[in-house]
N, C-alpha and C positions, 0 to 999 in steps of 0.2 A: 278822491277815494283818500283822504284822510279820512271823510265820515263812513264808506263803507269799508276800510280796511282797520286803518288803525285809530278810531274810536271805539270800533268794536269787538278790539284783540285790550282801552284801554277801559273800556265800562269797567269791569270788576273793580281792579283797579284807582278807579274814580270815585265809587259807590262804596269800598271797604273803608276809604279815606276820610269821604263826606262824614260816612259814621261811626268810625274811629275820634274825629275832630269832633263831634255833636256827645258821641260818649263825656270825654276828656273835659267836654264841654261843666256836664255836669258834677264830673269829680272834683276841679278845682274848686271847688263850692266858697272853702276858707278865702281861698288869693283873692279871689270875684268881690266875694265880701266886703274884704277889704282895701279893696282900689275899687273898686266902682265907684263909676263916675253921677255927668245929667243922666244917663240912656241904662236900663237897667236889665239883666236879661233874662232869661227866666226861669233859671233857676231861685233868684235872688227877687222877684219876684210875687214865685212864691209862697219864697221865703217871709220876705214880709208881709201876703196878705195870711200868712198862719200868724204872725205874729198880730195881730192888727184882727182878729175872727175874721178873716171873708168867708167860713169854709164853701157854700155852695158856689162860689168856681174858685176854687182849691178843688171838687170832686170835676166840675166840668172838665177842668186841662185836664188835672192828672189820663180822665176814663180820655178826654184825647189824646193823646199819647200810650200812651196803653195801645189804641185801635189802632191807630195807624204805624207802631212798631209790630205790633200785630200782624196788618196788612203788608208792612216791609218784609218781616218772617215769612209767609204763607209765597208772597211775586218773589222772592228766593227760593223757597223749595220748589212753589213749580219752576220755574226759569230750571234751576240745577236739574228736576227729572225730564225736562224736556230733552236738554240737550243730552243725558241720558241714555235717551232710545232711540 
């Protein structure tokens, strides 16, 4: 019952919450930069690589982020259009 009913209705909320949390982690860059410990987040890692001049790695990571975001957006459009029909 939980898998077929409850999670079916909660799936959009869970995905939306995860997307908002991911975007907020990029938005709070200054706070994260000052409070970073031994483990760094992806935005902090990208910033450190830009500061050190490691551009090929930054280009690859940025490309992966753009492609993954585009795939999620297209999948969301596909699922949304499929539900409307």
